[in-house]
C-alpha positions in Angstrom: 29.0 3.7 12.3 27.8 0.5 11.4 28.6 -2.4 13.5 27.7 -6.3 11.7 25.2 -8.5 12.8 24.4 -12.1 12.1 22.1 -13.4 10.3 6.3 2.8 -4.6 -8.9 6.4 -12.3 -12.4 6.7 -10.7 -13.1 6.7 -7.3 -14.6 4.2 -5.6 -17.6 6.9 -4.8 -17.8 7.9 -8.2 -18.2 4.3 -9.6 -20.6 3.7 -7.1 -22.8 6.8 -8.2 -22.0 5.5 -11.9 -23.0 2.1 -11.5 -27.0 3.6 -9.5 -27.6 5.8 -12.5 -26.9 2.8 -14.3 -29.3 0.5 -12.7 -31.9 3.2 -11.6 -32.0 3.7 -15.7 -32.4 -0.1 -16.5 -35.2 -0.5 -13.7 -37.0 3.0 -15.3 -37.0 1.0 -18.9 -38.3 -2.1 -16.9 -41.2 -0.7 -15.5 -42.0 1.6 -18.3 -41.9 -1.6 -21.0 -43.9 -3.4 -17.9 -46.7 -1.2 -18.3 -46.9 -0.6 -22.4 -47.1 -4.3 -22.9 -49.7 -4.4 -20.1 -51.6 -1.3 -22.1 -50.9 -3.3 -25.4 -52.4 -6.6 -24.3 -55.3 -5.3 -22.7 -56.2 -3.0 -26.4 -55.9 -5.2 -28.9 -58.5 -5.6 -31.4 -60.1 -8.9 -30.8 -60.6 -9.4 -34.7 -57.1 -8.8 -34.8 -55.0 -10.3 -31.9 -51.3 -9.4 -31.1 -49.5 -12.3 -33.3 -47.8 -14.9 -31.0 -44.3 -14.8 -32.1 -43.7 -11.0 -32.1 -45.6 -11.4 -28.6 -43.1 -13.9 -27.6 -40.4 -11.6 -28.4 -41.5 -8.8 -26.5 -41.8 -11.1 -23.4 -38.0 -12.3 -24.2 -36.9 -8.6 -24.0 -39.2 -8.3 -21.1 -37.2 -11.0 -19.2 -33.5 -9.5 -20.8 -34.2 -6.6 -19.3 -35.8 -7.9 -15.5 -32.3 -10.0 -15.4 -30.3 -6.9 -16.5 -31.4 -5.0 -13.7 -31.0 -8.0 -11.1 -27.4 -8.4 -12.5 -26.7 -5.0 -12.1 -27.9 -4.9 -8.3 -26.0 -8.0 -7.9 -22.9 -6.4 -9.1 -23.5 -3.1 -6.9 -23.9 -5.3 -3.9 -20.9 -7.4 -4.7 -18.6 -3.9 -5.5 -19.7 -2.5 -1.9 -18.4 -5.9 -0.4 -15.0 -5.7 -1.7 -14.6 -2.1 -1.4 -15.3 -2.5 2.2 -12.5 -5.7 1.9 -10.5 -3.1 0.2 -10.6 -0.7 2.9 -10.3 -3.3 5.8 -7.1 -4.6 4.2 -5.4 -1.1 3.6 -6.0 0.3 7.2 -4.0 -2.7 8.6 -1.1 -1.9 7.0 -1.2 1.6 9.0 1.1 2.5 11.9 3.2 -0.6 10.8 7.0 -0.8 10.4 7.8 -2.3 7.1 11.3 -3.1 5.2 11.8 -2.2 2.0 14.3 -1.0 -0.4 14.4 2.5 0.1 15.3 6.1 2.0 14.7 5.9 5.7 13.8 8.3 8.7 16.7 8.6 11.1 15.6 10.1 14.4 19.3 9.4 16.3 18.6 5.4 17.3 20.8 3.2 15.4 19.2 1.7 12.4 18.7 -1.9 10.9 20.0 -2.4 7.6 19.8 -5.0 5.3 21.7 -6.2 1.9 23.8 -9.1 1.2 26.9 -8.7 -1.0 27.3 -10.7 -4.7 28.4 -14.1 -4.1 32.1 -12.8 -5.7 33.0 -10.0 -3.6 35.7 -10.1 -1.5 34.6 -6.7 -0.3 31.8 -4.7 0.4 31.2 -0.9 1.6 28.0 0.5 2.6 27.6 4.0 1.4 25.4 6.6 3.8 24.1 9.3 1.9 21.5 12.3 3.3 18.6 12.9 1.2 20.4 15.7 -0.8 22.8 12.9 -2.3 25.5 13.6 -0.5 28.0 11.1 0.8 28.3 11.3 5.0 29.8 8.1 5.7 31.5 4.9 3.6 32.0 1.7 5.8 33.1 -1.3 5.1 31.2 -4.0 6.2 30.8 -8.4 6.5 30.2 -9.9 2.7 28.5 -12.6 4.5 26.2 -11.0 6.8 23.1 -9.7 5.6 22.3 -7.2 8.1 24.0 -4.5 9.7 23.8 -1.6 12.5 24.2 2.0 11.7 24.9 3.8 14.5 24.0 7.1 13.0 27.5 8.8 13.0 29.1 10.5 9.9 32.6 9.6 8.8 34.2 11.9 11.5 32.3 9.7 14.4 30.1 12.7 15.1 26.1 12.1 15.8 24.2 12.9 12.2 21.1 15.1 12.6 17.8 13.4 12.2 16.1 13.2 8.6 16.1 11.5 5.8 18.9 9.1 4.3 19.6 6.3 1.8 22.4 2.9 2.3 23.6 1.7 -0.8 25.9 -1.8 -0.6 29.0 -1.4 -2.9 30.2 -5.1 -3.8 33.6 -5.3 -5.3 36.0 -7.9 -6.6 39.5 -6.7 -6.0 39.4 -3.1 -6.9 36.3 -3.6 -9.5 33.0 -2.5 -8.9 30.5 -5.6 -9.2 27.4 -4.1 -8.2 25.6 -1.4 -6.1 22.6 -2.2 -3.9 20.0 -0.2 -2.2 19.8 -1.5 1.3 16.5 -2.0 2.7 15.3 -0.5 6.6 12.2 -0.4 7.9 9.9 2.5 8.0 6.7 3.5 9.5 3.2 3.4 7.0 1.4 6.5 7.2 -0.8 5.9 4.0 -2.1 3.0 2.0 -4.2 3.3 -0.9 -5.0 1.1 -4.2 -3.6 2.3 -7.4 -3.7 0.6 -10.6 -4.9 -2.4 -8.6 -1.8 -2.5 -6.6 -1.3 -1.5 -3.0 0.9 1.8 -2.7 2.4 2.5 0.8 3.2 6.4 1.7 6.4 5.6 4.3 6.9 8.3 7.0 10.1 9.3 5.0 7.3 10.4 2.5 8.3 8.1 -0.3 6.2 5.6 -2.1 6.5 2.1 -2.5 4.9 -1.3 -3.6 3.2 -3.2 -0.8 5.2 -6.0 -3.3 8.7 -5.0 -2.4 8.0 -5.5 1.7 10.1 -7.8 3.2 9.5 -7.7 6.4 7.0 -6.3 8.7 7.4 -4.9 13.1 4.4 -3.3 15.3 4.2 0.2 15.1 5.8 1.8 18.5 
C-alpha cells in the first residue's frame, strides 16, 4: 500500500582518426609546396626572373596552407580536451540514483513516488502496474502532497515480486478524469552516453532517459 507523506553518428575515435588524416594530408601538402617554391626560386632564369606579383601570390598560398595546418592542430587538441571533459562528466552519473518519470526497479523495499495532482482535482489515485501493463493496485492518495511511499504490496495486501513497475497518478474532478501523470521514482544509473548532443542515462530498470528529465539525485548504495 502507499503511505502519504508531506512535502530517455561518428564515434570520438573515428572523428579523431579523420581529423588526424586530414591534418597529415595538409602537412604533407604544405611541405611539398615549400619544396617546390624553394626549387623554383633556386632555378629561375636570371634573365627572366619570376614575376613579383606571381611570387607574392605563391607566398600568400604558402601562408594560407601554413595557417590551415596550425588551425587543424589547434582544433585536434581542443577536441581531445573536450572529449576528456565529456568522459569525466559522464562518469559522474554512473552509480548515482536519479529521480525521473519512468519505470522503476522494485526489490522488496518501499519506493518513493513523486507526482502532484491537478490543482482542480478533488481526488487522486495512484495506479501501480507491473512490467506487462497489468494493474496490480489502485490507491487513493493526497491531492496536495507531492510524495507518496509505496509499500510494494498489491491490492490484496500481499507483497509483490521484485521487478519493474510503473506508477501513474490519475487526477479526478468528481467522476471526471482530469489527467494522467507518470510518477517519478529513483533508479540507479548503469550507463551514460552522449547522443545527438544530449546526455542519455540507462537506468537499472533498463529504460533510457535524458539527463534533462532528472529532478533529483541521490548517492548510490
